[in-house]
N, C-alpha and C positions, 0 to 999 in steps of 0.2 A: 080510814077503814074501807070506804067504797073502792079506793084504788087497789088496796091489797086484795079485796074480795074479787075484783075483776081479774087480777093477775092469777089468783088461784083457779078461777074458772077457766081462764085461758090455758093454763098448764094442764088441767084435767082434760079439756077438749083436745089438746094436742096429743096427749097420751092415748086417748080413746081412738083418735083418727088414724094413728100410725098403722095399726094392723090392717085397716081397710085400705089405706093408701098402698101398702105393700101388696095386698091381694090384687088390687086394681092394676098396679104396675106389672105384676107377674102375668096377669091376663093379657095386657097390652103387648108385653114382650114375647109371649109364647108364639112360636112360629106356627103357621098353618100351611100344611103341604097338600097341594091339590093334585100333583102329578101321580097317576096310577101306574102300577106295575114297575115301580122303581126299586132300586136297592137303597135302603136307608142306612146311613152311617152314623153311629153314636160314638162319641169319643169321651172317655172319662179317665182323668189322671188324678188320683187322690185316694183317700181312705174309703173303705167300704162303710158307709154310714147311711142314715135316713135320706140325706140329700141325693146320694147315688140311687137309692131305691126309687125315689120319686122321678128322677130323670129317666131311668131305664123303663119304668112303668109307663111314663108318658110317651117315650120313644116307640115302644112296642105297640101301644094303643094307636098311635098315629100310623104305624106301618100296617096294622090290621085294618084300620079304617079305609086306607087307600089301596088295599090289596097288593101290598108290596111283595116283591119276589123273595126278598131276604132282608134281614137286619144284620149289619156287621157291627159288632161291639168292640171297638178298639180300647184296650184296657192296659193301664199301667198303675198298679196299686201295691202298697206294702201290706195290705190286709186291713182288718178293722173289726167291726162288730159282728158276732155270730148271728145275732137276730136279723141284722140287715142282709147278711149273706144268704140266710135261709129264705128271706122274702124274694130276693133276686132269683135264686135257683127255682123257686116255685113259679115265678112269673115266666121264666124262660121255658120251663116244662109245660106251662099252660098256653104258651104262645101258638097261635094258628099260623104264624109266619116263621120260617126257619131262621134261627139265630146262629150266626157265625161269630165265635169269640176269637179275638185276634190280639195277642200280647204284643204291644207296639208302643213306642218306637224301639229301635235298636238301643240296647242299654237299659231298657225298662224291665219290669218284672211283674209277675202275678203271684205274690207271696201270700201265705196264710189263707185268709178268706178268699183272696183272688184265685187260689188254686181251685177251690170248689166251683167258682163261677166259670172259670175257663173250661173245666171238664164238663160242665153242664151244657155247653154249647152243642148244638146239633152237628156243627163242624167246628173244630178247634185248630187254630194255627198260631205260629209264633214267628216274629221277626228274628233275623240273625242276632246273636249276642244278647238275647233276652234269657230270662230264667224263670223257673216255676217251682213251687214246693214250699218246704219249711212251714207246714200247716199245724204244728203242735199247738194245743190249746194253752192259753195263759189266763190269769185272773182278770177281773174287770179293771184292775189298776196296772196290768202288765206283769204282775208278779207270778211266780210259780205257785201252783195249787198244792194243797196238802194231798197226801197220797190217796185217801178215799175219794175225795172230790175229783181229783185228777183222773182217777180210774173211771169214774162214772162219766165225766165229760168226754174223755178220750174214746171210750167205747161208743158213746152216742155219735160222735163225729166220724169215727171209723165206719160205723154202719151207714151214715149218710154218704160219705165220699165213695165207699165201695159200691153202694147202690147206684150212685150217679155214673161211676165208671162202667159198671156192667150194662146199665141202660144204654150207654153210648158206645159200647163195644171197645172200651179202652182198658188199659192195664190196671186192674183192680189191686193187684199185689203192690205195685209201686204206690198207688194212691193210699193204700193202708199205711205203708211205711212213711209217707209224707206227713201223716198225722202222728203215728207212734214214735218215729225216730227223727222227725224233722228233715226227712230226705228232700233233696232239691236236685234239679236237673237243668242243664243248659238247653237251648233250643234244639241243638243237634241231638243231644242225648234223649230229649223228650220224644223226638220223632222215632229214634231207634227203639225206645222202650214202649212205643205205642201209647204214650201219654197224650199226645196231640196227633193230629192227622198229617200235618205237613209244615214245612218252613217256607215263609214267603217274605220277600224283602219289601214289597209294595202292595197297595190295595188291589191294583190290577192283577197282580200275581195271585192274591187270595181268591179273587173272583174266577180267574182262569182255572185254578186247581180245584175249586169247588164245583165247577160246571159238570153237570151230569150225575152228581152224587145223589143218592136216594136216602132221605132221612124220614123219621117219623115225628109228627108234630101234633100238638094239641092234646086235649084230654082223651080224645078217642084214639090217639096214637095212629093217625092215618098217614100213609106213605106219601111223600112229596119228592119229586125229582127237581133238583135245582136247575133252572134255565136262566142263567145270568148273562150270557153273551149278548152284548148290545143293549143291555138294560141301562136306563139312565141312573146315575148315581146322585143321591140327594144327601147333603150334609145336614143332619138334624142336631145342631149344636145346642149346648146348654143356654138357657135364657139368662138375662141379666140378673134376675133374682136368684136363679140356681147357682150362678157363678159367685154372687155375693154370699150366699149361704155356704158355699164350698170354702170361701176365704175364712168365714167364721169358724169353720171346723178345724182350723190350724190351732194347735195347742198354745202357741205363742200369742195368737190373737185372743184366745179364750182367757189366758192369764192377764193380758193387758186390759181387756174389757172388765174382768172381775175386779182388778186392783183399782183402775181409774174410775170405775163406776162407784165403788165404795168410797173413794176419795172425794168424788163430786158430792155424794150424799152427806159426807161429813162436813164439807165446806158449807153446804146448805144449813146444816145443823149449827155451825158456828156463826153463820151470818144469815139468820132467817129473814125471809121476805124477798130474797133474790131467787127468781124463778129458774133462770137458765141452768145453774149447777144441779139443782134437784131433778129437773126434767132430763137433762143429759145423763145424770147418774142412774135414774130408773131405766132409761132406754139401754144404756150400756150393760146394766145388770141383766135385763131381760135377754139381750143378745148373748151375754156370757153364759147364761143358763141353757140357752138353745145350743150353743157351741159345746158345752159340757155334755149335753145329751147325745152328741154325735161322736164322743171320744170315749176310750176306755179309761174313765176318770176314777181316781182314788179319792173318795169323799173326805178322807182324813186331811188331804191337802187343802180342800175347800174350807174345812173347819179351821185349819191353821191360819189361812188367809183372813178369815173372819176374826179370829183371835188377835191377829196382828193389828187390825184396825181398831179393835176394842181397846188394846193397850195404848195405841196412839191417842185415842180420845181420852183415856184415863190420864195420860201424861199432860194433856192440856188442862183438864179440870182438877186433877189431884196431883200436885207437884211431886214428882218422883225423882227430881234432880237428874233426869236422863235415863234412869234405870228402866222405866216402863217403855220409853222410846227405843232403847236398845233391845229390850225383849220383843217389842213389836217388829223390829227389823229382822231379828233372828227367826221369829215365827213366820214372817213373810217369805224369807228365803227357804225355810223348810217346806212351807206350803207350796211354793213353786216347784221345788224338787220332787215333792210327793204327789203333785197334782196328776201327773201321768207317769208314775214311776215304773217304767218299762225299759227293758234292754234295747228295744227297737228305737233308734234315734228319730224315726219319723213321727213318733208319738211323744217325744220328750219336749219340755220347754227348754229353750236355749239358756244355758247357765249364765252367760254374760247378761242376758236380758233380765234374769232374776236378780243378779247382784246389783246391776245398775239401777233398776227400778226400786229395789229395797233401799239403796243408798239415797236416791233422790227423795223418796217419800219420807224416810227417816229424817233427812236433812231439813225438809220442809217443816215437819212437825217440831223439830228441835228449835228452828228459828221462831216458830209461833210461841213455844214455851219460853224461850229467852225473852221475847217481847213481853209476854205476860208477867214474867218475874220482874222485869225492869219496871213495868207499870205498878206492880204490887209494892215495890220498894219506894215509890214516890210518895210524898206526904199526902194524906187524904185531903180532898177538896171539901171545905166546909162552907162553900157559898161565897158571896161577895164580902163577908166579914173578914176573909183572909187578906183583903186589901188594906185593912187598918194597920197603920204604922209604916206603910210603904211610901216611898218618895216619888213625886210626880213633877212634871214641868208645866208651867202655865202656858197655854197656847193663845188665850185671849184674856184681856185684862179682867180680873175679878173685882167687881164693884157693885155689890158683893158677889154676883153670879158671873159665870163665864165657863171656859173649857180648859181642861188640863189633859196632858198626854201621859198615859200610864200603861206599861206592859203591852205596847203595840196597839193600843186603842185610845180613842178620844172620848173622854168622859165629861158629863156636866158636873160642875163643881160650885161650891158655895164657901165663902171665906168669912170667918168671924174676925172682926176688927177692921183695920184700915185696908184700902184697896191694895191689890197685889198686881204688879206690872207683868207683862208678857215676858217669858223667858226665865222667870224666877222659879227656883225650886221650892216646893212645898211638901208637907207631910200630911197623909190622910189620917184624920182623927175619928171619923165616923162615916157610916154608909147608910143612906136611907133610900131603899129601892135601887134605882140606877143613878142616884145623885150622890156625889162625894162631898163630905165636909172636910176642908183642908185648912191648914194653918201654916203661916210663914215659918220657915226654919229660923230658930232663934239665933243661931250662930252666923253673924255676918251675912244676912240675906242679900245685901247689895253686891257682895263679892261674887255671889253665885248667879247674878243676872246674866243672861245670854248663854248659859250652859245648856 
């Protein structure tokens, strides 16, 4: 009992200390920029989510603290959460430092929510062969909205993007069509349509073409003329923690964490007293729920994954001859498919990952069930009395006590009658504690000597 108690205390302490360790690690990894009057460069490639909000907020705060001349936000995103996009737009609008949004690198895009962020920049630029637009709203799971809800959401987003475009002197008509009709434009078309200010292949080109432009910044909308020539350039990259959280925002990682975390907890349930699987399972599930909070998740998919593991457990404890296990595999596949059921491949769980993981987990539970069935078919163990009637071999002369060998073990034995020599086969006639009472085989005992 003391050992088990100390283990449980250790597991609780580990779980409690993890958040504090992450916060401490994040503080240690956060860069501190002391150079004043520089151009701060932020780079983000991924979905628009709370991780991006925190990164951009930290980057602009650092730029304001050091009186930076401008912030360049290099952006490559397929879109993401409307709530996160709105927070980023608000932060750019309230920034006392001019923010230059730059869709980069070549081949990248600022789609959906990324369109709003790009248009919100005080200066907006795009690298060649990039694109922008396709900002029509979808549901939290990526699905099309019903007509009434779609109209309400669309009108709200149209009002937002038109207001952003007019505030920055950009093409409000195209911005409206990007939401209503999912209009999109290449970098060259975006410049011609006055969606962005110019096209630039490199960061130096962005700074050169931004030089001398007058923009209005901050809550008081004060005019600022960009003087970027000769300004030092500082890369304010994401911290280790921010990169780790960005990795978690991948739908494939979220699906893996959710599935493997549940599997680890079930292993702990089947083998209580083992600390590691339970602790790992709890950590994985906490990280999975964080990841789900950064994705346009369909909670029906999460419920199906939970149902899958409930069926797997039921297969272990209530023999369903494989039917419950098959049902669990089907539920796990459907859960993975519905987890982020959107037409955008950037938000989908990889199909092969779903099928492979479902097959592996279902196979694992089927092996467990098979082992249990094999155990259940074995005759019940009724204690040492089951040894009565079995044959043993004498290992040391019984006169009347000695040792015999029976079923892979050496037993103390007592014989009734004349002494029995080593190597003779005897039969167990009684058991008293850990001592056997044996009797010489009646049929030609001497012939069995040495067997």
